N, C-alpha and C positions, 0 to 999 in steps of 0.2 A: 381539520384533519379528520378523515373518515377512519375512526378507530377500528371498526369491524373489518374494513378492507385491509388496513395495516396489519391487523392480527393474522389474517389469512396469508398475507405476504411473508410475515415473519415466520409463520409455521412452515411455509414452503421453503424458505431460506434455511431454516433449521434442519429440515429434512435433507436438503442438498448437502449441508455441512456434515451431518452425521454419516451419510453414505460415503461422502468423500473421505472423511477422516479414517474410516475403516479401510478404504482402498489405499490411502496414503501409507498407513501402517504396513499393509501387505507389500506395497512397492518397496519400502525401505527394508523389510524383512528379507526380500529376495535379491536386493541390490548387490550385496557383497559377493554372493555366488555368481551373479550375472557378470560381475567384473573380474571373475577369477580371483576371488579374495585370498586364496591360499598363497598366492605369489606376491602379495601387495605389501609385505613388511608389516610394521606396526603403526606407522603414522597414517597410512591411507585408511585402514579400518577405523582409526580414531577420528579422522576427518569425516567419514561417513556417519559415524556415531554422533558427532557434534552437529552435523547437518540434520540428521533425523531428530535429535533432541530439540533443536530450534524449530524445525518445520512442524513437528507434531505437538509442540507446546502452545496450544491456544491459537489465536488468529480467528478473525471473523469470517473468513472464507467468502467475503462478498464477491470476489472475482469468480468464484465457483458458481455462486448463485446467479450472477449476471450471465455467465456462459450458458448455463442450462436454460435459463429463461429466455435468452436470445434465440436458442434453438426452438423453444416453444412458441416464439412469435410466428414460426413457420408451420410447425407440426407438433402433434401430441405423440407421434410415434417415437420409439427409441432411435436415437441418432448415433451411429458409429463414430468413434473418434473423440467423443466428448470427454471420456475419462482421461485419455492421453493429453488432450488440450488443457484439462483442469490441472493435471499433474505438472504440465509445463508451466502454467501460470503461477502455481504456488511455489515451484522450485525457483522460478525467476524472482518471485517476491522474497524468498529466503536470501537469494543472492543480494538483492537490494538492501535488505535489513542488515546483513553482515557488513556490507560496505558502509552503510550509514554509521554503524556502531564503531567501525574502525576509524572513520573520519572524525567522529565526535568523541572518541575514547569513552564510549558509554559502557558502564559496568552492567547494566540490566537490560533485559529484553523479555517481554512477555512473562514477567514475574520470576525470571531466573537469570543466571549469568549470561551476558552476551557471549557470542562465540569468541571474541577477542579475549575477554577476561577468563573464559574457560581454558583457552590455550595458554594464557599466562599462568594459570594455576597448575597446568600440566608441566610447564617449563619455567619455573620461577627463577632459575639461574641463567636463563637465556632469553631475554625479552625480545631480541631481534628475531630469533627463530620462532617465538610465539606469535609475533606479528606476521611473519611469513606464513606460518601454518594457518592462521585465521584467514589470510588472503587466499590461500589455496582452497579452504572450505568454501569461500564465496565464489571463487572461479569454478570449482566443481559444481556448485549449484547451478550456475549459469549455463555451463556446457551440458549438464544433465537435462536441463529444461529443453534444449533442442534435441538431444539424443532420444528422449522419450517420444517426441513427435515423429522423428525420423523412423523409428521402429514400429510406428502404429500400423495396424493391419487395415489399410485403406486403399482405395483406388489411387493411382499415381497422381492424377490431376488434382484430386481433393487434398491429398497429403501435401502436395507442392503448394497449394493455396494457403493451407494452414501454416506451413513452414515459412512462407514468404511474410505472412503477418508477424509471426513470432520473431523472425530474424530482424525485422524492422523495429519491433518493440525492444529487443535486447539492445540494439544500438541506441534507441531513444532513452532507455533507462540509464545507460552510461553517460550519455550527453547530459541528461538531467542532473546526474551527480556532479559533473564538471561545472555546469551552470550554477548549481547550488553552492559549490566551493567559491566560485567567482563572486557570487552575491555576498557571501559572508566575509571572505578574505579582504575584498576591496571596500567593505562596509557600504555597499550600494543600497540605497533606499529607493531606487528607481522602480516605479510601479510596473513598467514594461518588463523588466528583468524578473520581478517577482511573479508576474503572470506567466512568463515563459518557463520558469522553473516549475511552476505548478502544472503547466501543460505537459512537460516532459516527464516529471517525476510522479504525477498522479493521474491526470486525465488520460494520457495515451496508453499507459500500461495497466492501470487499475480499472478503467471503464471502457475505453474504446476497444482495446484488444479483446477482452472477453466478449463484447458485443459482436465484433467482426468474426471472431473464431466460431462463436455459436451459430451465427447466421450462415457462414460458409460451410460448416459441418452439416447443416441442414439443407444445403444445396441452393441457398439463395444467391442471386446475383446482386452484388452490393452497389453497382454503378449508380442506380437511381437514388440510393439512400445515403451515400457517403456524407453529404453536407449536413443532413439532419443528425446523423450519428455523431459527427464531430461536434455539432452544437450542443447536443445533449451531454457528451463526455466533458466538454469544456465547462459547462455550467455546473454539472454535478461534481466535477473535479475540484473546482474552486470552492464550492460549498463544503465538500469533504475535507479539503486541506485547511480551510478556516476552522472547521470543527476540531481537527487535530490540534491546531494552534491554540484554540480556546481551552482544550482539555489540558494542555501543557501547564497552564497557570491556574486554571479554575477547576480542574478535574480532581478525582480521588485516586491517589497513587495505588491504593489497594485494589482498585478496579482497573486502572489503565496498565498496571504492571511497570510503570516508569516513575522515577522520582519527580516530584513537582519541580517545574522550572528547568527540566533537562535541556530543552531547546535554548533557553536563555543562557545557561551555563556553557553550552556548546557554541554560543555566539551566532545563532541563527537569526537572520533578519526576516522574521516571519510576518504574516499579516497582523498578528497580535502586536508584535514589537513595533511595526510601522505605525499602527494606530496609537500605541502607547506613547511613542516618542512625539507624535504629532499633537497629542492632547496635553502634554505636561509642560510645566514652567522650567526655568533653567536649573533650579536646585534639584527638582525631581528628575529632570533629564540626566543630571550627573549621577544620581542614585542608580538609575536604570543602566546607564553606560558602565558603571563600576561593576555591576553584576554580569553584564552581557559579555560572554566569551571568557568568563572566569570560572575554571573548574573548582576553585576554592570558595566560590560564592556560597554562603551558609544558608541553611533553611530559614534562619531569621531574616536574612537579606531578601530572600525570595518572598517571605511573608510581607516585608515592607513594600516590595514592588507590587505585589498583588493588592495591597491596601491602596496604593496609589492608583492602580487601575480601577478599583471599585469606586474610589473617590471621584474619578473623572468619567464614570459610567462607560468605560471602555468595553466591559463585558457585555453590556446591553447593546452598544452600537455594533460590536462584532457579531453578536447573535442575530441582530436584525439583518445584517448583510448575509449571514449564513442562510437565513430564511428566504431572502429575496432570490438568491441564486438557486436554492432548492425549488422554489415555486416556478421559476423560469424553466428549470430542467423538467419538472413535472408537466408543464404546459407543452414543451417540445415533445415529450413522450406521448401526450394525448393526441398529437397530430398523426401518430402512427396507426391509429384505428382504421384509417382508410386503406391501409396495406396489410395489416397483420391481425392476429388473433386477439380478441378482446381481453381474455383473462391474463395473458402474458403482458400485454400493453399496460394493464393495471399495475403489474409488479413494478414496471419501470417508472410509473407515476408515483408510486408510494415509496420506493426506496430512497429518493432524495429527501422526502418528508421524514422518514425514520432517521436519516443521517443527522437531521438538525437537532435531535435530542439524545443521540446515543452517548453513552458514558465511557466508552473505551474505543 
């Protein structure tokens, strides 16, 4: 790992995050008036407030960094449309997080209450209405993600190209949620389904979409580059998803903002769970299965499952796989030097490496 190069990349990513966070706050500050808030009753402003609270409460903004650095692959000049594309990506991400928490009945997100649990606190005597309200916040985020691009001040052909990408990504995100449910509900440990879930829930909307949006905004023709972009997104996506799975059992809840074992309690058959089940004997297998999908699984039970994982070196094998995928993604990015600007290519080489050791 080139520590000095990685430091430069992280500094640039932090700059993108800070600038975007300021713009995101301004977006939400003006949104109520933009939607004619005086006529929207009480629930709609509350939905907007809940969406803003979740969206502004942390987040790595990796999609934002990827978007801006994708444009920098082509040019150092300021590129119109990047702010709207960044807002669209992060609003769609909020939509996905809200859906995840509804499906999993998760109480926490980013160190605070999930949107679902915030709605339950608002409507303690009406859990069905609370669920419906949380769903509406998620829907609102998804529709606003497209609205912000539609209203971007861009030439018609470029706006249409960006909208075409984001329309496809919105569909892919929902399909990913459906596949995720199928994997967990039918208890499928099929590697093919696991890879497909990762492709739709991570690779396509977290990596490929910002890459394509940034390049298109900068005026690049994607036809020659689609295969390489897809390969990079797939490799980096698997590495990133594996790292998320790793942190679910081996991370620090104070850093991740989620309780330890949240995916286990939700019954998610993740890369970690797959490796854990494959490595254990019958008795240990029963211990893991008892906690998998059980909201009542205690912290002590999670500790026992983690001890089993350590005993079988599951953490080391999973980390090795994370490293392999990240290295392959970095090698794919290195091939872009013959097309694009050196300093931006270096960012895409280093980001998968950073991902292998991130703590949240």
